[in-house]
All heavy atoms as TSV, in Angstrom:
chain	resi	resn	atom	element	x	y	z
A	1	MET	N	N	-157.803	110.352	65.750
A	1	MET	CA	C	-156.752	109.356	65.652
A	1	MET	C	C	-157.302	108.127	64.949
A	1	MET	O	O	-158.268	107.508	65.421
A	1	MET	CB	C	-156.235	109.020	67.040
A	1	MET	CG	C	-155.021	108.189	67.071
A	1	MET	SD	S	-154.413	108.241	68.782
A	1	MET	CE	C	-153.475	106.808	68.772
A	2	PRO	N	N	-156.778	107.705	63.811
A	2	PRO	CA	C	-157.298	106.556	63.082
A	2	PRO	C	C	-157.070	105.250	63.840
A	2	PRO	O	O	-156.061	105.065	64.519
A	2	PRO	CB	C	-156.543	106.564	61.764
A	2	PRO	CG	C	-155.336	107.407	61.989
A	2	PRO	CD	C	-155.660	108.332	63.136
A	3	ALA	N	N	-158.036	104.351	63.712
A	3	ALA	CA	C	-157.912	103.039	64.373
A	3	ALA	C	C	-156.924	102.193	63.624
A	3	ALA	O	O	-156.873	102.192	62.391
A	3	ALA	CB	C	-159.278	102.359	64.419
A	4	SER	N	N	-156.112	101.470	64.362
A	4	SER	CA	C	-155.115	100.583	63.721
A	4	SER	C	C	-155.816	99.281	63.368
A	4	SER	O	O	-156.877	98.950	63.878
A	4	SER	CB	C	-153.955	100.318	64.648
A	4	SER	OG	O	-154.392	99.560	65.733
A	5	SER	N	N	-155.200	98.522	62.487
A	5	SER	CA	C	-155.775	97.247	62.049
A	5	SER	C	C	-155.784	96.231	63.194
A	5	SER	O	O	-156.542	95.260	63.183
A	5	SER	CB	C	-155.043	96.682	60.862
A	5	SER	OG	O	-153.698	96.478	61.197
A	6	ASP	N	N	-154.943	96.454	64.235
A	6	ASP	CA	C	-154.898	95.538	65.364
A	6	ASP	C	C	-156.173	95.589	66.223
A	6	ASP	O	O	-156.486	94.615	66.899
A	6	ASP	CB	C	-153.689	95.864	66.257
A	6	ASP	CG	C	-152.372	95.601	65.575
A	6	ASP	OD1	O	-152.387	94.843	64.562
A	6	ASP	OD2	O	-151.340	96.143	65.995
A	7	THR	N	N	-156.878	96.694	66.192
A	7	THR	CA	C	-158.049	96.830	67.056
A	7	THR	C	C	-159.321	96.240	66.402
A	7	THR	O	O	-160.364	96.317	66.975
A	7	THR	CB	C	-158.298	98.300	67.393
A	7	THR	OG1	O	-158.491	99.022	66.193
A	7	THR	CG2	C	-157.133	98.860	68.169
A	8	CYS	N	N	-159.218	95.675	65.237
A	8	CYS	CA	C	-160.363	95.104	64.540
A	8	CYS	C	C	-160.728	93.707	65.070
A	8	CYS	O	O	-161.774	93.197	64.693
A	8	CYS	CB	C	-160.133	95.042	63.032
A	8	CYS	SG	S	-159.935	96.685	62.324
A	9	THR	N	N	-159.918	93.135	65.829
A	9	THR	CA	C	-160.181	91.800	66.347
A	9	THR	C	C	-161.272	91.869	67.399
A	9	THR	O	O	-161.222	92.680	68.307
A	9	THR	CB	C	-158.911	91.191	66.995
A	9	THR	OG1	O	-157.871	91.240	66.036
A	9	THR	CG2	C	-159.162	89.757	67.421
A	10	ALA	N	N	-162.281	91.029	67.256
A	10	ALA	CA	C	-163.406	91.013	68.194
A	10	ALA	C	C	-162.893	90.494	69.563
A	10	ALA	O	O	-162.043	89.626	69.622
A	10	ALA	CB	C	-164.520	90.099	67.681
A	11	PRO	N	N	-163.453	91.051	70.653
A	11	PRO	CA	C	-163.005	90.617	71.971
A	11	PRO	C	C	-163.127	89.109	72.170
A	11	PRO	O	O	-162.284	88.485	72.802
A	11	PRO	CB	C	-163.947	91.356	72.909
A	11	PRO	CG	C	-164.352	92.574	72.156
A	11	PRO	CD	C	-164.386	92.121	70.702
A	12	ALA	N	N	-164.156	88.501	71.633
A	12	ALA	CA	C	-164.347	87.042	71.815
A	12	ALA	C	C	-163.160	86.289	71.196
A	12	ALA	O	O	-162.748	85.271	71.709
A	12	ALA	CB	C	-165.646	86.592	71.167
A	13	ASP	N	N	-162.655	86.773	70.080
A	13	ASP	CA	C	-161.496	86.122	69.434
A	13	ASP	C	C	-160.262	86.232	70.298
A	13	ASP	O	O	-159.458	85.317	70.345
A	13	ASP	CB	C	-161.211	86.757	68.066
A	13	ASP	CG	C	-162.342	86.498	67.058
A	13	ASP	OD1	O	-163.094	85.505	67.255
A	13	ASP	OD2	O	-162.475	87.301	66.118
A	14	ILE	N	N	-160.099	87.339	70.990
A	14	ILE	CA	C	-158.939	87.539	71.820
A	14	ILE	C	C	-158.973	86.581	72.991
A	14	ILE	O	O	-158.004	85.890	73.330
A	14	ILE	CB	C	-158.868	88.991	72.335
A	14	ILE	CG1	C	-158.639	89.943	71.156
A	14	ILE	CG2	C	-157.799	89.130	73.393
A	14	ILE	CD1	C	-158.828	91.417	71.518
A	15	TYR	N	N	-160.112	86.483	73.679
A	15	TYR	CA	C	-160.251	85.690	74.882
A	15	TYR	C	C	-160.303	84.195	74.591
A	15	TYR	O	O	-160.018	83.388	75.436
A	15	TYR	CB	C	-161.457	86.115	75.697
A	15	TYR	CG	C	-161.255	87.511	76.256
A	15	TYR	CD1	C	-162.112	88.540	75.861
A	15	TYR	CD2	C	-160.212	87.785	77.127
A	15	TYR	CE1	C	-161.913	89.829	76.374
A	15	TYR	CE2	C	-160.020	89.061	77.623
A	15	TYR	CZ	C	-160.866	90.076	77.212
A	15	TYR	OH	O	-160.703	91.327	77.725
A	16	ARG	N	N	-160.714	83.808	73.391
A	16	ARG	CA	C	-160.779	82.371	73.073
A	16	ARG	C	C	-159.443	81.696	73.232
A	16	ARG	O	O	-159.371	80.550	73.640
A	16	ARG	CB	C	-161.319	82.192	71.656
A	16	ARG	CG	C	-161.630	80.749	71.323
A	16	ARG	CD	C	-162.358	80.608	69.997
A	16	ARG	NE	N	-163.658	81.224	70.068
A	16	ARG	CZ	C	-164.098	82.176	69.234
A	16	ARG	NH1	N	-163.355	82.636	68.279
A	16	ARG	NH2	N	-165.308	82.704	69.384
A	17	ASP	N	N	-158.378	82.390	72.954
A	17	ASP	CA	C	-157.032	81.833	73.078
A	17	ASP	C	C	-156.572	81.804	74.555
A	17	ASP	O	O	-155.708	81.014	74.895
A	17	ASP	CB	C	-156.035	82.634	72.268
A	17	ASP	CG	C	-156.312	82.538	70.772
A	17	ASP	OD1	O	-156.896	81.524	70.360
A	17	ASP	OD2	O	-155.939	83.451	70.051
A	18	ILE	N	N	-157.142	82.658	75.385
A	18	ILE	CA	C	-156.690	82.765	76.769
A	18	ILE	C	C	-157.505	81.922	77.709
A	18	ILE	O	O	-157.010	81.294	78.609
A	18	ILE	CB	C	-156.764	84.244	77.214
A	18	ILE	CG1	C	-155.822	85.098	76.318
A	18	ILE	CG2	C	-156.380	84.366	78.663
A	18	ILE	CD1	C	-155.994	86.583	76.568
A	19	VAL	N	N	-158.838	81.853	77.498
A	19	VAL	CA	C	-159.772	81.211	78.403
A	19	VAL	C	C	-160.131	79.826	77.874
A	19	VAL	O	O	-160.447	79.652	76.695
A	19	VAL	CB	C	-161.027	82.072	78.552
A	19	VAL	CG1	C	-162.071	81.354	79.397
A	19	VAL	CG2	C	-160.693	83.409	79.180
A	20	ASP	N	N	-160.113	78.859	78.748
A	20	ASP	CA	C	-160.603	77.523	78.434
A	20	ASP	C	C	-162.126	77.576	78.464
A	20	ASP	O	O	-162.732	77.732	79.516
A	20	ASP	CB	C	-160.061	76.535	79.464
A	20	ASP	CG	C	-160.548	75.124	79.266
A	20	ASP	OD1	O	-161.278	74.848	78.265
A	20	ASP	OD2	O	-160.203	74.272	80.074
A	21	VAL	N	N	-162.758	77.497	77.294
A	21	VAL	CA	C	-164.196	77.668	77.206
A	21	VAL	C	C	-164.940	76.616	78.028
A	21	VAL	O	O	-165.919	76.935	78.698
A	21	VAL	CB	C	-164.661	77.638	75.702
A	21	VAL	CG1	C	-166.176	77.688	75.602
A	21	VAL	CG2	C	-164.019	78.780	74.954
A	22	PHE	N	N	-164.482	75.400	78.005
A	22	PHE	CA	C	-165.119	74.337	78.797
A	22	PHE	C	C	-165.057	74.701	80.261
A	22	PHE	O	O	-166.066	74.593	80.988
A	22	PHE	CB	C	-164.460	72.983	78.572
A	22	PHE	CG	C	-165.000	71.921	79.479
A	22	PHE	CD1	C	-166.201	71.319	79.228
A	22	PHE	CD2	C	-164.295	71.551	80.617
A	22	PHE	CE1	C	-166.698	70.342	80.085
A	22	PHE	CE2	C	-164.770	70.580	81.486
A	22	PHE	CZ	C	-165.981	69.965	81.193
A	23	ARG	N	N	-163.917	75.129	80.753
A	23	ARG	CA	C	-163.787	75.518	82.167
A	23	ARG	C	C	-164.668	76.696	82.524
A	23	ARG	O	O	-165.260	76.770	83.598
A	23	ARG	CB	C	-162.316	75.811	82.461
A	23	ARG	CG	C	-162.033	76.195	83.856
A	23	ARG	CD	C	-162.320	75.050	84.857
A	23	ARG	NE	N	-162.458	75.581	86.170
A	23	ARG	CZ	C	-163.555	75.505	86.906
A	23	ARG	NH1	N	-164.598	74.839	86.529
A	23	ARG	NH2	N	-163.612	76.080	88.078
A	24	LEU	N	N	-164.758	77.668	81.610
A	24	LEU	CA	C	-165.612	78.816	81.821
A	24	LEU	C	C	-167.072	78.396	81.959
A	24	LEU	O	O	-167.788	78.837	82.865
A	24	LEU	CB	C	-165.449	79.824	80.713
A	24	LEU	CG	C	-166.301	81.057	80.797
A	24	LEU	CD1	C	-165.988	81.864	82.074
A	24	LEU	CD2	C	-166.108	81.922	79.581
A	25	GLN	N	N	-167.532	77.543	81.071
A	25	GLN	CA	C	-168.904	77.039	81.121
A	25	GLN	C	C	-169.165	76.252	82.436
A	25	GLN	O	O	-170.209	76.404	83.058
A	25	GLN	CB	C	-169.215	76.146	79.914
A	25	GLN	CG	C	-169.288	76.913	78.635
A	25	GLN	CD	C	-169.380	76.017	77.414
A	25	GLN	OE1	O	-169.009	74.862	77.447
A	25	GLN	NE2	N	-169.921	76.548	76.324
A	26	GLN	N	N	-168.216	75.458	82.824
A	26	GLN	CA	C	-168.328	74.682	84.036
A	26	GLN	C	C	-168.411	75.645	85.262
A	26	GLN	O	O	-169.230	75.446	86.161
A	26	GLN	CB	C	-167.128	73.739	84.215
A	26	GLN	CG	C	-167.208	72.879	85.427
A	26	GLN	CD	C	-165.996	71.949	85.550
A	26	GLN	OE1	O	-164.992	72.132	84.871
A	26	GLN	NE2	N	-166.101	70.933	86.412
A	27	SER	N	N	-167.590	76.657	85.240
A	27	SER	CA	C	-167.601	77.627	86.344
A	27	SER	C	C	-168.936	78.351	86.428
A	27	SER	O	O	-169.486	78.553	87.516
A	27	SER	CB	C	-166.472	78.613	86.125
A	27	SER	OG	O	-166.473	79.599	87.112
A	28	LEU	N	N	-169.477	78.725	85.284
A	28	LEU	CA	C	-170.770	79.401	85.264
A	28	LEU	C	C	-171.875	78.501	85.787
A	28	LEU	O	O	-172.754	78.953	86.549
A	28	LEU	CB	C	-171.083	79.898	83.837
A	28	LEU	CG	C	-170.218	81.022	83.349
A	28	LEU	CD1	C	-170.503	81.314	81.850
A	28	LEU	CD2	C	-170.400	82.282	84.153
A	29	ARG	N	N	-171.833	77.220	85.402
A	29	ARG	CA	C	-172.845	76.283	85.925
A	29	ARG	C	C	-172.717	76.162	87.438
A	29	ARG	O	O	-173.758	76.089	88.147
A	29	ARG	CB	C	-172.659	74.918	85.267
A	29	ARG	CG	C	-173.284	74.836	83.884
A	29	ARG	CD	C	-173.342	73.404	83.351
A	29	ARG	NE	N	-172.025	72.785	83.209
A	29	ARG	CZ	C	-171.252	72.871	82.134
A	29	ARG	NH1	N	-171.685	73.538	81.074
A	29	ARG	NH2	N	-170.087	72.291	82.093
A	30	GLU	N	N	-171.519	76.132	87.968
A	30	GLU	CA	C	-171.331	76.037	89.412
A	30	GLU	C	C	-171.915	77.271	90.112
A	30	GLU	O	O	-172.582	77.137	91.150
A	30	GLU	CB	C	-169.838	75.904	89.749
A	30	GLU	CG	C	-169.221	74.581	89.335
A	30	GLU	CD	C	-167.708	74.546	89.433
A	30	GLU	OE1	O	-167.105	75.553	89.914
A	30	GLU	OE2	O	-167.115	73.526	89.032
A	31	HIS	N	N	-171.684	78.440	89.535
A	31	HIS	CA	C	-172.197	79.677	90.138
A	31	HIS	C	C	-173.726	79.689	90.068
A	31	HIS	O	O	-174.393	80.061	91.062
A	31	HIS	CB	C	-171.655	80.893	89.415
A	31	HIS	CG	C	-170.276	81.241	89.809
A	31	HIS	ND1	N	-169.181	80.819	89.075
A	31	HIS	CD2	C	-169.790	81.963	90.842
A	31	HIS	CE1	C	-168.072	81.288	89.676
A	31	HIS	NE2	N	-168.420	81.975	90.724
A	32	LEU	N	N	-174.292	79.270	88.952
A	32	LEU	CA	C	-175.741	79.236	88.826
A	32	LEU	C	C	-176.359	78.240	89.805
A	32	LEU	O	O	-177.439	78.488	90.343
A	32	LEU	CB	C	-176.148	78.916	87.382
A	32	LEU	CG	C	-175.892	80.032	86.361
A	32	LEU	CD1	C	-176.174	79.522	84.940
A	32	LEU	CD2	C	-176.690	81.262	86.697
A	33	ASN	N	N	-175.684	77.135	90.019
A	33	ASN	CA	C	-176.143	76.152	90.972
A	33	ASN	C	C	-176.201	76.731	92.380
A	33	ASN	O	O	-177.178	76.523	93.114
A	33	ASN	CB	C	-175.237	74.917	90.927
A	33	ASN	CG	C	-175.753	73.757	91.733
A	33	ASN	OD1	O	-176.968	73.592	91.915
A	33	ASN	ND2	N	-174.855	72.962	92.270
A	34	ILE	N	N	-175.191	77.469	92.749
A	34	ILE	CA	C	-175.163	78.121	94.066
A	34	ILE	C	C	-176.335	79.124	94.159
A	34	ILE	O	O	-177.057	79.173	95.155
A	34	ILE	CB	C	-173.801	78.814	94.313
A	34	ILE	CG1	C	-172.694	77.766	94.465
A	34	ILE	CG2	C	-173.863	79.718	95.537
A	34	ILE	CD1	C	-171.280	78.291	94.378
A	35	LEU	N	N	-176.527	79.888	93.118
A	35	LEU	CA	C	-177.622	80.873	93.128
A	35	LEU	C	C	-178.991	80.185	93.209
A	35	LEU	O	O	-179.900	80.692	93.874
A	35	LEU	CB	C	-177.549	81.754	91.885
A	35	LEU	CG	C	-176.370	82.708	91.861
A	35	LEU	CD1	C	-176.273	83.410	90.500
A	35	LEU	CD2	C	-176.451	83.723	92.994
A	36	ASP	N	N	-179.139	79.044	92.501
A	36	ASP	CA	C	-180.402	78.301	92.595
A	36	ASP	C	C	-180.709	77.876	94.022
A	36	ASP	O	O	-181.830	77.947	94.491
A	36	ASP	CB	C	-180.366	77.091	91.690
A	36	ASP	CG	C	-180.488	77.430	90.195
A	36	ASP	OD1	O	-180.949	78.565	89.883
A	36	ASP	OD2	O	-180.104	76.569	89.376
A	37	HIS	N	N	-179.669	77.399	94.710
A	37	HIS	CA	C	-179.859	76.976	96.103
A	37	HIS	C	C	-180.187	78.175	97.003
A	37	HIS	O	O	-181.057	78.033	97.890
A	37	HIS	CB	C	-178.651	76.239	96.633
A	37	HIS	CG	C	-178.478	74.871	96.018
A	37	HIS	ND1	N	-179.397	73.864	96.227
A	37	HIS	CD2	C	-177.560	74.374	95.185
A	37	HIS	CE1	C	-179.008	72.777	95.554
A	37	HIS	NE2	N	-177.882	73.069	94.925
A	38	LEU	N	N	-179.605	79.313	96.753
A	38	LEU	CA	C	-179.962	80.505	97.507
A	38	LEU	C	C	-181.400	80.897	97.281
A	38	LEU	O	O	-182.152	81.236	98.197
A	38	LEU	CB	C	-179.027	81.670	97.165
A	38	LEU	CG	C	-177.589	81.550	97.677
A	38	LEU	CD1	C	-176.747	82.648	97.069
A	38	LEU	CD2	C	-177.560	81.617	99.189
A	39	GLU	N	N	-181.795	80.827	96.000
A	39	GLU	CA	C	-183.151	81.205	95.653
A	39	GLU	C	C	-184.172	80.239	96.300
A	39	GLU	O	O	-185.278	80.648	96.670
A	39	GLU	CB	C	-183.318	81.177	94.125
A	39	GLU	CG	C	-184.626	81.722	93.613
A	39	GLU	CD	C	-184.653	81.785	92.120
A	39	GLU	OE1	O	-184.414	80.727	91.469
A	39	GLU	OE2	O	-184.967	82.839	91.573
A	40	SER	N	N	-183.767	78.989	96.461
A	40	SER	CA	C	-184.660	77.992	97.091
A	40	SER	C	C	-184.536	78.002	98.615
A	40	SER	O	O	-185.060	77.118	99.308
A	40	SER	CB	C	-184.243	76.585	96.599
A	40	SER	OG	O	-184.430	76.462	95.217
A	41	ARG	N	N	-183.810	79.001	99.130
A	41	ARG	CA	C	-183.610	79.181	100.588
A	41	ARG	C	C	-182.851	78.017	101.222
A	41	ARG	O	O	-183.011	77.729	102.404
A	41	ARG	CB	C	-184.940	79.429	101.281
A	41	ARG	CG	C	-185.596	80.682	100.816
A	41	ARG	CD	C	-186.962	80.847	101.447
A	41	ARG	NE	N	-187.633	81.984	100.885
A	41	ARG	CZ	C	-187.939	83.094	101.533
A	41	ARG	NH1	N	-187.648	83.188	102.815
A	41	ARG	NH2	N	-188.591	84.041	100.948
A	42	GLN	N	N	-182.024	77.359	100.424
A	42	GLN	CA	C	-181.154	76.288	100.949
A	42	GLN	C	C	-179.817	76.924	101.239
A	42	GLN	O	O	-178.815	76.655	100.561
A	42	GLN	CB	C	-181.054	75.136	99.899
A	42	GLN	CG	C	-182.382	74.516	99.641
A	42	GLN	CD	C	-182.284	73.486	98.533
A	42	GLN	OE1	O	-181.476	73.621	97.608
A	42	GLN	NE2	N	-183.094	72.417	98.624
A	43	TYR	N	N	-179.785	77.752	102.254
A	43	TYR	CA	C	-178.613	78.557	102.521
A	43	TYR	C	C	-177.386	77.783	102.939
A	43	TYR	O	O	-176.288	78.103	102.554
A	43	TYR	CB	C	-178.972	79.627	103.605
A	43	TYR	CG	C	-180.112	80.524	103.187
A	43	TYR	CD1	C	-181.244	80.595	103.981
A	43	TYR	CD2	C	-180.054	81.254	102.049
A	43	TYR	CE1	C	-182.327	81.391	103.629
A	43	TYR	CE2	C	-181.112	82.093	101.660
A	43	TYR	CZ	C	-182.240	82.140	102.425
A	43	TYR	OH	O	-183.279	82.939	102.068
A	44	GLU	N	N	-177.582	76.760	103.767
A	44	GLU	CA	C	-176.456	75.953	104.241
A	44	GLU	C	C	-175.779	75.216	103.049
A	44	GLU	O	O	-174.568	75.179	102.960
A	44	GLU	CB	C	-176.884	74.954	105.300
A	44	GLU	CG	C	-177.277	75.597	106.612
A	44	GLU	CD	C	-176.148	76.352	107.244
A	44	GLU	OE1	O	-174.985	75.879	107.208
A	44	GLU	OE2	O	-176.394	77.435	107.809
A	45	LEU	N	N	-176.624	74.654	102.181
A	45	LEU	CA	C	-176.074	73.951	101.020
A	45	LEU	C	C	-175.359	74.940	100.087
A	45	LEU	O	O	-174.257	74.661	99.617
A	45	LEU	CB	C	-177.188	73.237	100.249
A	45	LEU	CG	C	-176.795	72.447	99.036
A	45	LEU	CD1	C	-175.676	71.468	99.334
A	45	LEU	CD2	C	-177.997	71.749	98.430
A	46	ALA	N	N	-175.946	76.097	99.863
A	46	ALA	CA	C	-175.290	77.091	99.036
A	46	ALA	C	C	-173.966	77.548	99.657
A	46	ALA	O	O	-172.964	77.698	98.925
A	46	ALA	CB	C	-176.223	78.303	98.856
A	47	ALA	N	N	-173.955	77.723	100.965
A	47	ALA	CA	C	-172.718	78.112	101.639
A	47	ALA	C	C	-171.643	77.017	101.492
A	47	ALA	O	O	-170.454	77.340	101.255
A	47	ALA	CB	C	-172.987	78.376	103.100
A	48	ASP	N	N	-172.042	75.778	101.669
A	48	ASP	CA	C	-171.084	74.672	101.528
A	48	ASP	C	C	-170.510	74.603	100.081
A	48	ASP	O	O	-169.309	74.444	99.907
A	48	ASP	CB	C	-171.761	73.321	101.849
A	48	ASP	CG	C	-172.053	73.167	103.330
A	48	ASP	OD1	O	-171.463	73.912	104.131
A	48	ASP	OD2	O	-172.871	72.285	103.663
A	49	LEU	N	N	-171.403	74.780	99.110
A	49	LEU	CA	C	-170.950	74.751	97.707
A	49	LEU	C	C	-170.006	75.927	97.438
A	49	LEU	O	O	-169.021	75.782	96.723
A	49	LEU	CB	C	-172.126	74.793	96.754
A	49	LEU	CG	C	-172.985	73.519	96.737
A	49	LEU	CD1	C	-174.254	73.797	95.912
A	49	LEU	CD2	C	-172.212	72.369	96.179
A	50	LEU	N	N	-170.297	77.070	98.004
A	50	LEU	CA	C	-169.442	78.240	97.821
A	50	LEU	C	C	-168.076	78.039	98.477
A	50	LEU	O	O	-167.043	78.364	97.903
A	50	LEU	CB	C	-170.128	79.493	98.341
A	50	LEU	CG	C	-169.412	80.817	98.081
A	50	LEU	CD1	C	-169.165	81.020	96.593
A	50	LEU	CD2	C	-170.241	81.955	98.633
A	51	ARG	N	N	-168.078	77.446	99.658
A	51	ARG	CA	C	-166.793	77.150	100.334
A	51	ARG	C	C	-165.952	76.215	99.480
A	51	ARG	O	O	-164.728	76.422	99.326
A	51	ARG	CB	C	-167.034	76.565	101.698
A	51	ARG	CG	C	-167.356	77.526	102.782
A	51	ARG	CD	C	-167.363	76.846	104.151
A	51	ARG	NE	N	-168.245	77.495	105.074
A	51	ARG	CZ	C	-169.544	77.331	105.189
A	51	ARG	NH1	N	-170.176	76.495	104.402
A	51	ARG	NH2	N	-170.238	78.008	106.064
A	52	ILE	N	N	-166.566	75.167	98.987
A	52	ILE	CA	C	-165.849	74.204	98.109
A	52	ILE	C	C	-165.311	74.940	96.897
A	52	ILE	O	O	-164.155	74.754	96.474
A	52	ILE	CB	C	-166.766	73.055	97.729
A	52	ILE	CG1	C	-167.084	72.183	98.919
A	52	ILE	CG2	C	-166.140	72.233	96.593
A	52	ILE	CD1	C	-168.213	71.196	98.689
A	53	ARG	N	N	-166.145	75.773	96.316
A	53	ARG	CA	C	-165.735	76.529	95.083
A	53	ARG	C	C	-164.530	77.397	95.372
A	53	ARG	O	O	-163.595	77.487	94.582
A	53	ARG	CB	C	-166.909	77.336	94.631
A	53	ARG	CG	C	-166.657	78.277	93.525
A	53	ARG	CD	C	-167.380	77.865	92.266
A	53	ARG	NE	N	-167.008	78.768	91.192
A	53	ARG	CZ	C	-165.923	78.583	90.463
A	53	ARG	NH1	N	-165.152	77.574	90.656
A	53	ARG	NH2	N	-165.609	79.408	89.486
A	54	LEU	N	N	-164.555	78.061	96.522
A	54	LEU	CA	C	-163.443	78.941	96.852
A	54	LEU	C	C	-162.169	78.173	97.123
A	54	LEU	O	O	-161.082	78.576	96.718
A	54	LEU	CB	C	-163.808	79.791	98.088
A	54	LEU	CG	C	-164.884	80.865	97.837
A	54	LEU	CD1	C	-165.313	81.487	99.139
A	54	LEU	CD2	C	-164.345	81.911	96.855
A	55	ARG	N	N	-162.283	77.018	97.785
A	55	ARG	CA	C	-161.107	76.180	98.040
A	55	ARG	C	C	-160.500	75.691	96.694
A	55	ARG	O	O	-159.278	75.706	96.524
A	55	ARG	CB	C	-161.448	74.974	98.890
A	55	ARG	CG	C	-161.525	75.332	100.342
A	55	ARG	CD	C	-161.615	74.078	101.212
A	55	ARG	NE	N	-162.201	74.456	102.517
A	55	ARG	CZ	C	-163.331	74.036	102.979
A	55	ARG	NH1	N	-164.040	73.162	102.327
A	55	ARG	NH2	N	-163.757	74.455	104.138
A	56	LEU	N	N	-161.383	75.247	95.815
A	56	LEU	CA	C	-160.882	74.742	94.508
A	56	LEU	C	C	-160.262	75.859	93.667
A	56	LEU	O	O	-159.335	75.631	92.898
A	56	LEU	CB	C	-162.024	74.058	93.745
A	56	LEU	CG	C	-162.511	72.752	94.301
A	56	LEU	CD1	C	-163.726	72.262	93.535
A	56	LEU	CD2	C	-161.406	71.698	94.276
A	57	SER	N	N	-160.771	77.074	93.842
A	57	SER	CA	C	-160.260	78.183	93.010
A	57	SER	C	C	-158.851	78.588	93.396
A	57	SER	O	O	-158.183	79.249	92.625
A	57	SER	CB	C	-161.227	79.382	93.069
A	57	SER	OG	O	-161.179	79.961	94.348
A	58	ARG	N	N	-158.440	78.203	94.607
A	58	ARG	CA	C	-157.056	78.519	94.999
A	58	ARG	C	C	-156.016	77.730	94.193
A	58	ARG	O	O	-154.895	78.151	94.019
A	58	ARG	CB	C	-156.870	78.151	96.472
A	58	ARG	CG	C	-157.604	79.016	97.415
A	58	ARG	CD	C	-157.302	78.614	98.827
A	58	ARG	NE	N	-158.286	79.188	99.730
A	58	ARG	CZ	C	-158.548	78.753	100.916
A	58	ARG	NH1	N	-157.865	77.716	101.377
A	58	ARG	NH2	N	-159.431	79.318	101.671
A	59	ASN	N	N	-156.446	76.536	93.753
A	59	ASN	CA	C	-155.521	75.684	93.011
A	59	ASN	C	C	-155.791	75.761	91.519
A	59	ASN	O	O	-156.927	75.632	91.087
A	59	ASN	CB	C	-155.700	74.214	93.437
A	59	ASN	CG	C	-155.474	74.027	94.922
A	59	ASN	OD1	O	-154.606	74.650	95.502
A	59	ASN	ND2	N	-156.297	73.194	95.534
A	60	PRO	N	N	-154.784	76.000	90.721
A	60	PRO	CA	C	-154.969	76.040	89.261
A	60	PRO	C	C	-155.430	74.668	88.758
A	60	PRO	O	O	-154.978	73.654	89.217
A	60	PRO	CB	C	-153.614	76.408	88.693
A	60	PRO	CG	C	-152.638	76.306	89.791
A	60	PRO	CD	C	-153.392	76.197	91.079
A	61	ARG	N	N	-156.370	74.710	87.821
A	61	ARG	CA	C	-156.877	73.487	87.237
A	61	ARG	C	C	-156.273	73.311	85.846
A	61	ARG	O	O	-155.978	74.302	85.178
A	61	ARG	CB	C	-158.385	73.524	87.124
A	61	ARG	CG	C	-159.064	73.564	88.474
A	61	ARG	CD	C	-160.520	73.486	88.336
A	61	ARG	NE	N	-161.168	73.696	89.626
A	61	ARG	CZ	C	-162.456	73.714	89.802
A	61	ARG	NH1	N	-163.272	73.527	88.777
A	61	ARG	NH2	N	-162.975	73.940	90.972
A	62	PRO	N	N	-156.159	72.076	85.414
A	62	PRO	CA	C	-155.591	71.852	84.080
A	62	PRO	C	C	-156.495	72.334	82.974
A	62	PRO	O	O	-157.628	72.529	83.119
A	62	PRO	CB	C	-155.449	70.347	83.989
A	62	PRO	CG	C	-156.140	69.769	85.151
A	62	PRO	CD	C	-156.457	70.889	86.113
């Protein structure tokens, strides 16, 4: 089955219109920060940050 011209668009091009790149980068930094605290055995702080992250994720951000 030949590929249509619609499938030539790179996935990054598709998601750029859907995902706020700044928000995605911010989210990744938050996750890495939580992982850093876990790696440093700061479990309570990591848990608190994760709870905050989960609460904020319930509400849509601009």
